[in-house]
Backbone as numpy.savetxt, mean C-alpha at the origin, in Angstrom:
# Nx Ny Nz CAx CAy CAz Cx Cy Cz
8.48 -27.39 -2.55 7.42 -26.16 -2.51 8.35 -24.73 -2.55
9.56 -24.81 -1.73 10.30 -23.70 -1.58 11.37 -23.32 -3.08
11.42 -24.65 -3.71 12.09 -24.46 -4.95 10.98 -23.88 -5.88
9.93 -24.15 -6.03 8.78 -23.63 -6.79 8.64 -22.27 -6.67
8.63 -21.65 -5.32 8.05 -20.06 -5.38 9.38 -19.36 -4.75
10.62 -19.71 -4.74 11.65 -18.94 -4.55 13.07 -19.47 -4.87
13.84 -18.80 -5.09 15.28 -19.35 -5.79 16.14 -18.28 -4.90
17.26 -18.83 -4.39 18.31 -17.86 -3.50 18.76 -16.58 -4.56
19.19 -15.58 -3.96 19.63 -14.29 -4.74 20.59 -13.87 -3.76
21.65 -13.04 -4.21 22.45 -12.21 -3.25 22.13 -10.70 -3.53
21.03 -10.43 -4.22 20.83 -8.88 -4.05 20.47 -8.57 -2.84
20.15 -8.93 -1.82 20.02 -8.27 -0.67 20.73 -9.07 0.18
21.73 -9.91 -0.03 22.57 -10.48 0.87 22.19 -11.97 0.85
23.04 -12.66 1.56 23.18 -14.26 1.37 21.88 -14.85 1.78
21.11 -14.34 2.59 19.64 -15.01 3.08 18.64 -14.81 2.17
18.78 -13.78 1.35 17.60 -13.32 0.65 17.10 -14.28 -0.36
15.86 -14.45 -0.78 15.34 -15.27 -1.83 14.62 -14.60 -2.75
14.08 -15.13 -4.17 13.42 -14.12 -5.08 12.32 -15.13 -5.78
11.42 -14.76 -5.79 10.33 -15.48 -6.50 10.85 -16.24 -7.82
10.17 -17.35 -8.41 10.59 -17.86 -9.46 9.60 -17.17 -10.51
9.58 -17.54 -11.79 8.32 -17.13 -12.86 7.07 -17.77 -12.40
6.98 -18.99 -11.84 5.89 -19.69 -11.19 5.52 -19.03 -10.22
6.21 -18.49 -9.24 5.72 -18.07 -8.31 5.16 -16.40 -8.16
5.68 -15.76 -9.15 5.31 -14.52 -9.85 3.98 -14.57 -10.30
3.89 -15.53 -11.18 2.51 -16.05 -11.66 1.33 -16.28 -10.84
1.62 -16.95 -9.69 0.84 -17.20 -8.58 0.29 -15.97 -7.83
1.16 -15.13 -7.54 0.99 -13.81 -7.07 0.16 -13.15 -7.61
0.45 -12.97 -9.12 -0.51 -12.28 -9.82 -2.02 -12.87 -10.15
-2.17 -14.29 -9.78 -3.50 -14.73 -10.00 -4.22 -14.25 -8.90
-3.60 -14.33 -7.55 -4.01 -13.80 -6.25 -4.72 -12.51 -6.32
-3.71 -11.51 -7.07 -3.98 -9.98 -7.26 -5.38 -9.96 -7.83
-5.62 -10.89 -9.16 -6.63 -10.81 -9.80 -7.88 -11.25 -8.91
-7.55 -12.24 -8.06 -8.93 -12.88 -7.30 -9.05 -11.76 -6.36
-8.40 -11.00 -5.91 -8.68 -10.12 -4.70 -9.44 -9.02 -5.38
-9.01 -8.48 -6.53 -9.89 -7.58 -7.17 -11.30 -7.97 -7.68
-11.07 -9.23 -8.14 -12.94 -9.83 -8.37 -13.60 -9.72 -7.34
-12.81 -10.21 -6.30 -13.74 -10.65 -5.05 -14.28 -9.08 -4.48
-13.50 -8.00 -4.53 -13.92 -6.80 -4.02 -15.02 -6.21 -4.89
-15.04 -6.67 -6.13 -16.18 -6.46 -7.07 -17.52 -6.92 -6.60
-17.28 -8.05 -6.28 -18.51 -9.01 -5.98 -19.20 -8.38 -4.73
-18.10 -8.02 -3.85 -18.59 -7.32 -2.21 -19.40 -6.00 -2.87
-18.76 -5.20 -3.71 -19.59 -3.92 -4.03 -20.72 -4.25 -4.74
-20.56 -5.21 -5.68 -22.10 -5.33 -6.29 -23.00 -5.69 -5.46
-22.96 -6.71 -4.34 -23.86 -6.96 -3.07 -24.34 -5.67 -2.58
-23.62 -4.79 -2.10 -24.04 -3.46 -1.61 -24.72 -2.60 -2.40
-24.31 -2.78 -3.88 -24.98 -1.69 -4.78 -25.35 -2.75 -5.97
-26.71 -2.66 -6.30 -27.05 -4.02 -7.35 -26.75 -3.32 -8.78
-26.62 -2.02 -8.87 -25.99 -1.61 -10.19 -24.72 -1.89 -10.90
-24.88 -2.69 -11.81 -23.67 -3.24 -12.67 -22.84 -2.25 -13.03
-23.56 -1.21 -13.51 -22.78 0.04 -13.88 -22.00 0.41 -12.95
-22.53 0.78 -11.64 -21.34 1.42 -10.77 -20.29 0.33 -10.45
-20.51 -0.72 -10.61 -19.21 -2.00 -10.41 -18.18 -1.68 -11.65
-18.86 -1.60 -12.93 -17.74 -1.05 -13.85 -17.08 -0.03 -13.54
-17.83 0.96 -13.17 -17.05 2.11 -12.86 -16.01 2.05 -11.93
-16.38 1.36 -10.76 -15.50 1.00 -9.90 -14.16 0.51 -10.21
-14.56 -0.46 -11.10 -12.88 -1.14 -11.69 -12.36 0.07 -12.40
-13.17 0.74 -13.09 -12.03 1.83 -14.02 -11.49 2.59 -13.18
-12.25 3.12 -12.15 -11.49 4.10 -11.19 -10.31 3.65 -10.33
-10.80 2.34 -10.13 -9.78 1.45 -9.24 -8.70 1.13 -9.87
-8.57 0.73 -11.25 -7.57 0.32 -12.01 -6.65 1.89 -12.20
-7.34 2.76 -12.67 -6.73 3.97 -13.01 -5.81 4.33 -11.79
-6.47 4.40 -10.32 -5.89 4.87 -9.25 -4.59 3.97 -8.72
-4.52 2.48 -8.96 -3.74 1.65 -8.90 -2.65 1.78 -9.97
-3.03 2.25 -11.11 -1.90 2.51 -12.07 -1.08 3.75 -11.55
-2.00 4.84 -11.31 -1.13 6.15 -10.94 -0.42 5.92 -9.65
-0.72 5.08 -8.82 -0.01 4.57 -7.70 1.09 4.06 -7.91
1.26 2.90 -8.94 2.53 2.47 -9.45 3.34 3.44 -9.94
2.94 4.01 -10.67 3.76 5.22 -11.57 4.46 6.09 -10.48
3.81 6.94 -9.60 4.08 7.59 -8.87 5.17 6.98 -7.72
4.90 5.66 -7.43 5.74 5.01 -6.38 7.23 4.76 -7.10
7.45 5.04 -8.42 8.51 4.94 -8.96 9.45 6.32 -9.00
8.48 7.32 -9.01 9.18 8.60 -8.64 9.70 8.93 -6.98
10.59 8.69 -6.81 11.27 8.55 -5.44 12.03 10.19 -5.14
11.62 10.72 -4.26 12.27 11.91 -3.75 13.25 11.55 -3.04
13.32 10.43 -2.30 14.30 9.91 -1.40 14.10 8.66 -1.26
15.14 7.72 -1.32 15.46 6.58 -1.26 16.29 6.12 0.03
15.56 5.24 0.83 16.25 4.77 1.84 16.93 3.59 1.67
18.29 3.28 2.46 18.99 2.29 1.88 18.69 0.66 2.38
17.75 0.76 3.45 17.28 -0.72 3.54 15.91 -0.82 3.23
15.23 -0.20 2.17 13.93 -0.39 1.75 13.03 0.95 2.08
12.18 1.24 1.35 11.28 2.50 1.74 11.90 3.71 1.08
10.80 4.62 0.92 11.05 5.67 0.22 10.05 6.91 0.24
10.62 8.09 0.01 9.31 9.17 -0.11 8.94 9.26 -1.54
7.79 9.04 -1.71 7.63 9.01 -3.37 6.62 10.03 -3.51
6.16 10.08 -4.72 5.48 11.48 -5.32 3.80 11.23 -5.12
3.73 11.29 -3.85 2.01 11.00 -3.28 1.47 9.36 -3.68
2.39 8.54 -3.77 1.67 7.22 -4.39 0.76 6.61 -3.50
0.97 6.86 -2.15 0.09 6.18 -0.86 -1.34 6.86 -1.37
-1.38 8.10 -1.64 -2.89 8.79 -1.57 -3.55 8.18 -2.51
-3.35 7.63 -3.93 -4.21 7.09 -4.99 -4.64 5.60 -4.35
-3.99 5.01 -3.42 -4.51 3.55 -2.87 -5.50 4.14 -1.69
-5.16 4.96 -0.93 -6.19 5.59 -0.04 -7.33 6.12 -0.87
-7.54 6.74 -1.81 -8.73 7.18 -2.36 -9.71 5.93 -2.80
-9.31 4.88 -3.27 -9.90 3.80 -3.31 -10.81 3.45 -2.20
-10.37 3.30 -1.08 -11.12 2.91 0.13 -12.01 4.20 0.38
-11.28 5.19 0.40 -12.21 6.61 0.64 -13.59 6.41 -0.42
-13.46 6.15 -1.59 -14.46 6.09 -2.64 -15.44 5.19 -2.26
-15.27 3.79 -1.90 -15.89 2.77 -2.16 -15.99 1.82 -0.82
-15.38 2.47 0.26 -15.62 1.83 1.72 -14.59 0.97 2.09
-14.55 0.41 3.31 -13.26 -0.56 3.77 -13.05 -1.71 3.20
-14.22 -2.46 2.95 -14.12 -3.83 2.22 -13.20 -4.04 0.81
-13.74 -2.92 -0.04 -12.94 -2.79 -1.36 -11.73 -2.08 -1.12
-11.75 -0.99 -0.17 -10.34 -0.41 -0.11 -9.18 -1.43 0.20
-9.41 -2.21 1.41 -8.67 -3.06 2.15 -8.06 -4.21 1.24
-8.98 -4.65 0.28 -9.10 -5.62 -0.63 -7.78 -5.41 -1.93
-8.33 -3.96 -2.40 -7.56 -3.49 -3.39 -6.20 -3.03 -2.82
-5.91 -2.55 -1.47 -4.70 -2.08 -1.04 -3.91 -3.28 -0.98
-4.41 -4.46 -0.60 -3.78 -5.71 -0.27 -3.33 -6.25 -1.75
-4.10 -6.05 -2.90 -3.68 -6.46 -4.04 -2.55 -5.46 -4.50
-2.59 -4.10 -4.30 -1.70 -3.27 -4.32 -0.32 -3.79 -3.65
-0.22 -4.06 -2.50 0.83 -4.40 -1.89 1.58 -5.60 -2.70
0.81 -6.55 -3.12 1.32 -8.01 -3.75 1.84 -7.36 -5.03
1.20 -6.13 -5.69 2.09 -5.66 -7.05 2.96 -5.20 -6.78
3.19 -4.64 -5.71 4.79 -3.90 -5.38 5.85 -5.04 -5.17
5.28 -6.12 -4.49 6.24 -7.24 -4.32 6.53 -7.85 -5.69
5.53 -7.72 -6.50 5.82 -8.56 -7.74 6.99 -7.74 -8.50
6.77 -6.23 -8.19 7.98 -5.53 -9.09 9.03 -5.72 -8.39
9.53 -5.89 -7.35 10.79 -6.38 -6.77 10.62 -7.61 -5.68
10.46 -8.52 -6.45 9.92 -10.00 -5.66 11.18 -10.44 -4.91
11.85 -9.61 -4.08 12.96 -10.37 -3.17 12.62 -10.49 -1.71
12.75 -11.47 -1.06 12.53 -11.50 0.54 13.36 -12.25 1.38
13.04 -12.04 2.60 13.84 -13.16 3.36 13.04 -14.43 4.03
11.93 -14.03 4.35 11.23 -15.01 4.79 9.77 -14.73 4.72
8.68 -15.66 4.35 7.30 -15.48 4.12 6.54 -14.47 5.15
6.68 -14.70 6.43 6.44 -13.61 7.36 6.81 -12.18 7.03
8.09 -12.16 6.91 8.55 -10.61 6.64 7.91 -10.18 5.28
7.58 -11.02 4.26 6.95 -10.69 2.94 5.71 -10.29 3.23
4.99 -11.09 4.18 3.57 -10.66 4.42 3.32 -9.46 5.02
4.41 -9.01 6.02 3.98 -7.81 6.75 4.54 -6.78 6.05
5.73 -6.79 5.31 5.90 -5.79 4.28 5.07 -5.20 3.38
4.46 -6.21 2.69 3.74 -6.04 1.39 2.03 -6.02 1.87
1.41 -7.32 1.69 0.09 -7.22 1.87 -0.72 -6.23 2.84
0.14 -6.73 4.23 -0.48 -6.04 5.15 -0.09 -4.77 5.62
1.42 -4.23 5.31 1.64 -2.71 5.30 0.81 -2.03 4.38
0.78 -2.42 3.06 -0.10 -1.88 2.12 -1.33 -1.80 2.30
-1.93 -2.93 2.68 -3.37 -3.44 2.91 -3.87 -2.03 3.70
-3.20 -2.11 4.86 -3.47 -0.69 5.90 -4.11 0.31 5.09
-3.56 0.81 4.09 -4.05 1.95 3.40 -5.39 1.96 2.97
-6.07 0.75 2.91 -7.54 0.97 2.77 -8.46 1.16 4.09
-7.79 1.51 5.02 -8.54 1.64 6.32 -9.01 3.23 6.00
-8.76 3.79 5.05 -9.57 5.06 4.80 -11.12 4.92 4.56
-11.09 3.59 4.08 -12.80 3.53 3.74 -13.58 3.56 4.83
-13.12 3.22 6.08 -14.15 3.78 7.27 -14.30 5.16 7.63
-13.83 5.99 6.59 -14.14 7.44 6.80 -14.69 8.09 5.54
-15.40 7.08 4.78 -15.74 7.59 3.52 -16.86 8.75 3.62
-17.54 8.55 4.56 -18.98 9.54 4.90 -18.88 10.65 5.73
-17.34 10.71 6.18 -17.19 11.57 7.33 -16.91 12.99 6.74
-17.17 14.11 7.51 -16.53 15.45 7.45 -14.86 15.16 7.33
-14.50 15.94 6.10 -12.98 16.07 6.20 -12.61 14.23 6.25
-13.33 13.58 5.58 -12.97 11.90 5.78 -11.76 11.75 4.79
-11.24 12.32 3.84 -10.10 11.96 3.10 -8.97 12.48 3.99
-9.02 13.36 4.50 -7.86 13.73 5.70 -7.53 12.78 6.86
-8.69 12.53 7.43 -8.83 11.68 8.49 -8.27 10.24 8.03
-8.77 9.60 6.97 -8.58 8.36 6.30 -7.42 8.33 5.91
-6.67 9.34 5.32 -5.07 9.22 4.95 -4.41 8.93 6.14
-4.45 10.05 7.08 -3.85 9.95 8.46 -3.84 8.39 9.02
-5.16 7.92 9.28 -5.26 6.65 9.76 -4.42 5.37 8.92
-4.63 5.48 7.42 -4.12 4.85 6.70 -2.54 4.70 6.75
-2.06 6.00 6.93 -0.66 6.01 7.04 -0.16 5.36 8.11
-0.70 5.65 9.34 -0.42 5.06 10.48 -0.51 3.55 10.44
-1.77 3.25 9.84 -1.77 1.63 9.93 -0.40 1.16 9.05
0.02 1.82 7.94 1.30 1.10 7.18 2.45 1.35 8.03
2.33 2.31 8.94 3.64 2.72 9.77 3.67 1.48 10.88
2.55 1.25 11.36 2.40 0.21 12.40 2.97 -1.28 11.67
2.69 -1.64 10.93 3.36 -2.78 10.15 4.80 -2.74 9.88
4.98 -1.51 9.39 6.48 -1.42 9.09 7.30 -1.33 10.19
7.03 -0.59 11.35 7.55 -0.75 12.72 7.65 -2.17 12.97
6.54 -3.23 12.90 6.87 -4.33 13.33 7.71 -5.24 12.68
7.84 -4.88 11.10 8.89 -5.43 10.38 10.30 -5.08 10.57
10.51 -3.83 10.75 11.58 -3.27 11.14 12.05 -3.76 12.54
11.07 -4.10 13.42 11.83 -4.28 14.88 12.06 -6.07 14.65
11.14 -6.76 14.05 11.26 -8.03 14.44 12.16 -8.59 13.27
12.26 -8.38 12.04 12.95 -8.86 10.86 14.38 -8.12 10.79
14.34 -6.71 10.97 15.55 -5.88 10.33 16.03 -5.30 11.58
15.79 -5.76 12.97 16.16 -5.28 14.16 17.88 -5.46 14.57
18.52 -6.23 13.94 19.67 -6.49 13.90 20.67 -5.42 13.53
20.11 -4.74 12.80 20.63 -3.28 12.10 20.67 -2.42 12.86
20.01 -2.38 14.04 19.80 -1.17 15.16 21.34 -1.15 15.92
22.19 -2.31 16.04 23.27 -2.07 16.58 24.13 -1.15 16.03
24.31 -1.20 14.43 25.11 -0.35 13.86 25.13 1.27 14.10
23.85 1.56 14.63 23.56 2.93 14.90 23.31 3.22 16.60
23.66 2.07 17.02 23.91 2.40 18.67 22.49 2.53 19.36
21.42 1.97 18.67 19.99 2.01 19.13 19.47 0.67 19.48
18.35 0.78 20.27 17.63 -0.41 20.45 16.74 -0.83 18.97
16.20 -1.99 18.93 15.61 -2.22 17.62 14.33 -1.42 17.59
13.46 -1.33 18.69 12.17 -0.55 18.60 12.61 1.07 18.21
13.59 1.40 18.73 13.77 2.94 18.48 14.22 3.12 17.02
15.01 2.24 16.61 15.84 2.06 15.16 14.39 2.19 14.21
13.62 1.22 14.54 12.44 0.89 13.40 11.59 2.07 13.35
11.38 2.82 14.67 10.17 3.97 14.74 11.00 4.98 13.90
12.33 5.36 14.04 12.97 6.28 13.17 13.20 6.00 11.67
13.63 4.85 11.46 13.85 4.55 10.04 12.52 4.51 9.40
11.51 3.76 9.77 10.18 4.06 8.76 9.74 5.44 9.05
9.60 6.01 10.33 9.31 7.50 10.29 9.89 8.42 9.22
11.02 8.27 8.89 11.95 8.86 8.05 11.48 9.16 6.44
10.68 8.20 6.34 10.30 8.19 4.83 8.49 8.36 4.93
8.04 7.83 5.81 6.53 7.69 5.77 5.83 9.02 6.26
6.71 9.49 7.34 6.05 10.95 7.75 6.10 12.22 6.80
7.26 12.06 6.32 7.53 13.49 5.37 6.48 13.41 4.19
6.44 12.16 3.47 5.35 11.98 2.45 4.10 12.10 2.61
3.73 11.86 4.18 2.27 12.20 4.65 2.06 13.71 4.76
3.02 14.14 5.40 3.06 15.85 5.61 2.78 16.49 4.03
3.61 15.99 3.27 3.55 16.82 2.03 2.24 16.33 1.49
1.68 15.35 1.29 0.23 14.96 0.91 -0.75 15.56 1.55
-0.61 15.71 3.08 -1.78 16.23 3.71 -1.85 17.69 3.29
-0.68 18.51 3.05 -0.76 19.81 2.77 -1.23 20.05 1.38
-0.75 18.98 0.31 -1.53 19.13 -1.04 -2.75 19.06 -1.00
-3.43 18.16 -0.33 -5.12 17.68 -0.34 -5.76 18.65 0.35
-4.99 19.44 1.42 -5.62 20.48 2.12 -6.00 21.95 1.19
-5.15 22.03 0.39 -5.04 23.16 -0.70 -6.71 23.25 -1.08
-7.47 24.25 -1.24 -8.70 24.39 -1.75 -8.92 23.92 -3.03
-8.30 24.36 -4.08 -8.63 23.80 -5.31 -8.38 22.68 -5.47
-7.37 21.89 -4.67 -7.04 20.47 -4.57 -8.38 19.66 -3.95
-8.51 20.20 -2.90 -9.65 19.38 -2.19 -10.91 19.58 -2.81
-11.09 20.67 -3.88 -12.29 20.75 -4.71 -12.34 19.84 -5.80
-11.19 19.51 -6.40 -10.82 18.59 -7.33 -11.05 16.99 -6.95
-10.70 16.79 -5.70 -10.82 15.54 -5.06 -12.52 15.14 -4.73
-13.13 16.07 -4.16 -14.38 15.95 -3.95 -15.30 15.69 -5.16
-14.85 16.33 -6.23 -15.47 16.23 -7.58 -15.12 14.67 -8.11
-13.93 14.36 -7.82 -13.56 12.92 -8.43 -14.38 12.11 -7.67
-14.37 12.09 -6.26 -15.50 11.20 -5.72 -16.74 11.00 -6.17
-17.22 12.25 -6.35 -18.63 12.28 -6.93 -18.91 11.40 -8.30
-17.80 11.70 -9.17 -17.65 11.07 -10.29 -17.52 9.65 -10.05
-16.73 9.13 -9.26 -16.42 7.71 -9.00 -17.53 6.88 -8.45
-18.23 7.80 -7.71 -19.52 6.85 -6.93 -20.86 7.12 -7.46
-21.22 7.99 -8.28 -22.48 8.28 -8.83 -22.80 7.38 -9.87
């Protein structure tokens, strides 16, 4: 089974492994299934097939924009993580538009997509924490879809959710690097992950709070859900 899903690589060090072609195909199938399930759930809540089709289009565009902007890195961290051009916002928007069920499932799918783009990992628990769980937390924005200032609230909670899983990954799986900086593992993980998540979050919140941007985002939500 391990030979089917992973093969040794020295790209991240001696203990790293990389998905084989078969493993990548398997993950892509899982991504497709997650998106299909999210569509089914949405359709059960809203009987209109037209709305489901619109959801697929808007969600796909948002995911595509998230992938593209994730590649535009304002700062790259040495052990993974980066400040990107608002990439988290586009995934947060899906939950904000369609609620937590669709938001979390599509965010998990996006996390797996990010993994496919660079399918290198150390252990299965580390991979699950860093990708489907951490990115899946961005779908928590769906709990604020009908609240006043819901996008800002949802974005903050979503980023804190990703921060939570990033912290545990850094603490459990990468805590040994803390000694290089004369820190404890928890402090190292808090500072390291905060160094890229917090600046991007602050930049994004400033931008989406600008009146013209807020107006455009409200109009986009109306178009996506009507």
